[in-house]
C-alpha positions as CSV (number, residue, x, y, z in Angstrom):
1,M,0.0,0.0,0.0
2,G,3.0,2.3,-0.3
3,G,4.3,2.6,3.1
4,P,3.0,1.6,6.6
5,E,-0.3,3.5,6.3
6,G,-1.2,3.2,2.6
7,S,0.1,6.7,1.5
8,L,-0.4,5.8,-2.1
9,W,-4.0,4.8,-1.7
10,H,-5.4,7.6,0.6
11,P,-4.0,11.0,1.6
12,G,-5.5,10.8,5.1
13,Y,-8.7,11.6,6.8
14,F,-9.9,15.0,8.0
15,T,-11.6,15.6,11.3
16,G,-15.4,16.2,11.0
17,R,-15.5,14.8,7.3
18,F,-17.7,11.9,6.2
19,Y,-16.2,9.1,4.2
20,T,-17.7,6.2,2.1
21,P,-16.3,3.0,0.7
22,N,-16.2,3.0,-3.1
23,P,-18.1,2.8,-5.4
24,A,-21.1,4.9,-4.5
25,P,-24.5,3.3,-4.0
26,S,-25.9,1.9,-7.2
27,T,-29.2,0.3,-6.2
28,D,-31.9,0.2,-3.6
29,L,-32.3,-2.6,-1.0
30,L,-35.5,-3.5,0.7
31,I,-34.2,-4.4,4.1
32,T,-35.3,-7.6,5.7
33,A,-36.9,-7.4,9.2
34,S,-35.1,-9.1,12.0
35,Q,-31.8,-9.3,10.2
36,L,-28.2,-8.4,11.0
37,Y,-26.1,-7.1,8.1
38,Y,-22.3,-6.6,8.1
39,A,-20.4,-4.6,5.4
40,P,-16.6,-4.1,5.1
41,I,-15.0,-0.7,5.3
42,T,-11.3,-0.5,4.2
43,I,-9.4,1.9,6.4
44,Y,-6.2,3.4,4.7
45,K,-4.9,5.6,7.5
46,T,-5.2,5.6,11.2
47,C,-8.3,7.6,12.2
48,T,-10.9,7.8,14.9
49,I,-14.6,6.9,13.7
50,D,-17.4,8.4,15.8
51,Q,-20.5,8.0,13.7
52,L,-22.0,5.6,11.2
53,I,-24.5,6.7,8.6
54,V,-27.0,4.9,6.3
55,R,-29.5,6.4,3.9
56,T,-33.0,5.4,3.3
57,S,-34.7,6.0,-0.1
58,V,-38.2,4.8,1.2
59,A,-39.2,5.1,4.8
60,G,-40.2,1.9,6.7
61,S,-43.5,1.4,8.5
62,A,-44.4,3.2,11.7
63,G,-42.1,2.4,14.5
64,A,-39.4,0.7,12.3
65,R,-36.0,0.8,14.0
66,A,-32.4,-0.3,13.6
67,R,-29.1,-0.4,15.5
68,L,-25.7,0.5,14.1
69,G,-22.3,-0.6,15.2
70,L,-18.7,-1.3,14.3
71,Y,-17.0,-4.6,14.5
72,A,-13.3,-5.6,14.2
73,D,-12.2,-8.0,11.4
74,N,-10.6,-11.5,12.3
75,G,-7.8,-11.1,9.9
76,S,-9.5,-13.4,7.3
77,G,-12.1,-11.1,6.0
78,Q,-15.0,-11.7,8.6
79,P,-16.4,-9.5,11.3
80,V,-15.6,-10.8,14.8
81,S,-15.9,-8.6,17.9
82,L,-18.1,-5.6,18.5
83,L,-15.9,-2.4,18.9
84,S,-18.7,0.0,19.7
85,A,-22.4,0.3,19.2
86,C,-24.3,3.5,18.6
87,T,-25.8,5.1,21.5
88,V,-29.5,5.2,20.3
89,E,-31.5,3.3,17.8
90,I,-32.1,5.0,14.5
91,N,-35.7,5.5,13.4
92,V,-36.2,3.9,10.0
93,D,-39.7,5.3,9.7
94,S,-38.5,8.9,9.4
95,G,-39.1,10.8,6.1
96,A,-37.2,9.5,3.1
97,P,-34.8,10.1,1.6
98,A,-33.0,10.5,4.8
99,A,-29.5,10.1,6.1
100,L,-29.8,8.3,9.4
101,T,-26.8,9.0,11.7
102,G,-25.8,6.8,14.7
103,T,-23.1,8.1,17.2
104,L,-20.8,5.4,18.6
105,T,-20.9,5.1,22.4
106,T,-17.1,5.0,22.3
107,P,-15.3,6.5,19.3
108,Q,-13.0,4.0,17.8
109,I,-9.4,4.4,16.8
110,V,-9.0,2.2,13.8
111,R,-5.7,1.4,12.0
112,P,-5.3,0.5,8.4
113,G,-7.1,-2.7,7.4
114,L,-10.7,-3.8,7.6
115,V,-13.5,-2.9,10.1
116,W,-17.2,-3.9,9.6
117,A,-20.2,-1.6,9.8
118,A,-23.2,-3.4,11.1
119,M,-27.0,-2.8,11.1
120,A,-29.6,-4.8,13.0
121,T,-33.2,-4.4,12.0
122,D,-36.3,-4.9,14.2
123,A,-39.4,-6.9,13.4
124,A,-41.4,-4.1,11.9
125,A,-43.6,-5.1,8.9
126,T,-41.7,-2.9,6.5
127,Q,-38.1,-1.9,7.3
128,G,-37.7,0.5,4.5
129,T,-35.5,0.7,1.4
130,F,-31.9,1.7,1.9
131,R,-29.2,2.8,-0.6
132,A,-26.9,-0.1,-1.4
133,S,-24.1,-1.1,-3.7
134,L,-23.8,-4.3,-5.7
135,A,-20.0,-4.2,-5.5
136,M,-19.3,-2.3,-2.4
137,G,-15.7,-1.1,-1.8
138,G,-14.1,-4.1,-3.4
139,A,-15.9,-6.5,-1.0
140,G,-15.8,-9.3,-3.7
141,Y,-11.9,-9.1,-3.4
142,I,-12.4,-9.5,0.4
143,I,-15.1,-12.0,0.6
144,G,-15.0,-13.7,-2.8
145,A,-17.9,-14.6,-5.2
146,S,-19.9,-17.8,-5.4
147,T,-19.2,-18.1,-9.1
148,A,-16.6,-17.1,-11.6
149,A,-19.2,-15.2,-13.6
150,N,-20.2,-13.2,-10.4
151,A,-16.5,-12.5,-9.6
152,L,-15.9,-11.2,-13.2
153,T,-19.1,-9.0,-13.3
154,G,-18.8,-7.6,-9.8
155,A,-22.0,-9.4,-8.8
156,G,-20.4,-11.1,-5.9
157,C,-21.4,-10.5,-2.3
158,T,-20.9,-7.2,-0.5
159,G,-20.9,-8.5,3.1
160,Y,-22.6,-10.9,5.5
161,S,-26.0,-11.2,7.0
162,H,-28.2,-13.5,9.1
163,A,-31.5,-13.7,10.9
164,Y,-31.3,-11.9,14.2
165,A,-33.9,-11.4,17.0
166,Y,-33.7,-7.6,17.6
167,A,-31.7,-6.7,20.7
168,A,-28.5,-4.9,21.5
169,L,-25.7,-5.9,19.0
170,P,-24.0,-9.1,19.9
171,A,-20.5,-8.9,21.4
172,T,-19.3,-11.4,18.7
173,A,-20.4,-11.8,15.2
174,S,-21.6,-15.3,14.4
175,A,-23.7,-17.4,12.0
176,L,-22.3,-15.4,9.0
177,S,-23.9,-16.0,5.6
178,S,-22.7,-14.2,2.4
179,S,-25.0,-11.4,1.3
180,G,-25.4,-10.3,-2.3
181,V,-26.3,-6.8,-1.3
182,T,-25.9,-4.9,2.1
183,P,-26.8,-1.5,3.1
184,F,-24.3,1.2,2.0
185,F,-22.5,2.8,5.1
186,A,-20.6,6.0,5.5
187,F,-18.6,7.0,8.6
188,R,-17.4,10.2,10.1
189,V,-13.9,10.9,11.4
190,A,-13.7,12.5,14.8
């Protein structure tokens, strides 16, 4: 990566600015109720993350909620342990389109490598539609694709997901299943 902190890949992060993995969202994803989604974020320079952001394009039904959090990577391209969860739930039933922001309970100093943004959804009848990417931030390079055709067209998976009874985010990620599309996350540097 051009030095100890990827100087050829990224010039560095600025305090108070928002960053997204590449490429930008390219589709809409109708979120599944009672589901936990994980999406990789590549960090190129040491920084402190204090907020996670998702964007709805269609609001969920009345009372729809979600929880956001940040997980460490296990060194093999999978989320493992919860670094910090957001202090309050986000209301998915607010007007759309809307950027929904969660503030981490403990801002996290992250070093170059992978971290995983996570979103757990409650059991509301309609969770809403979120902006998503079919080939988020090179996730196919991290996770792999199920077929050669998917790998070559960028239609591989963009993260992991699994059924989840809505509660506080788990301390350890488990029961991971490749997910073709996950919500598109942004993060803010403190």
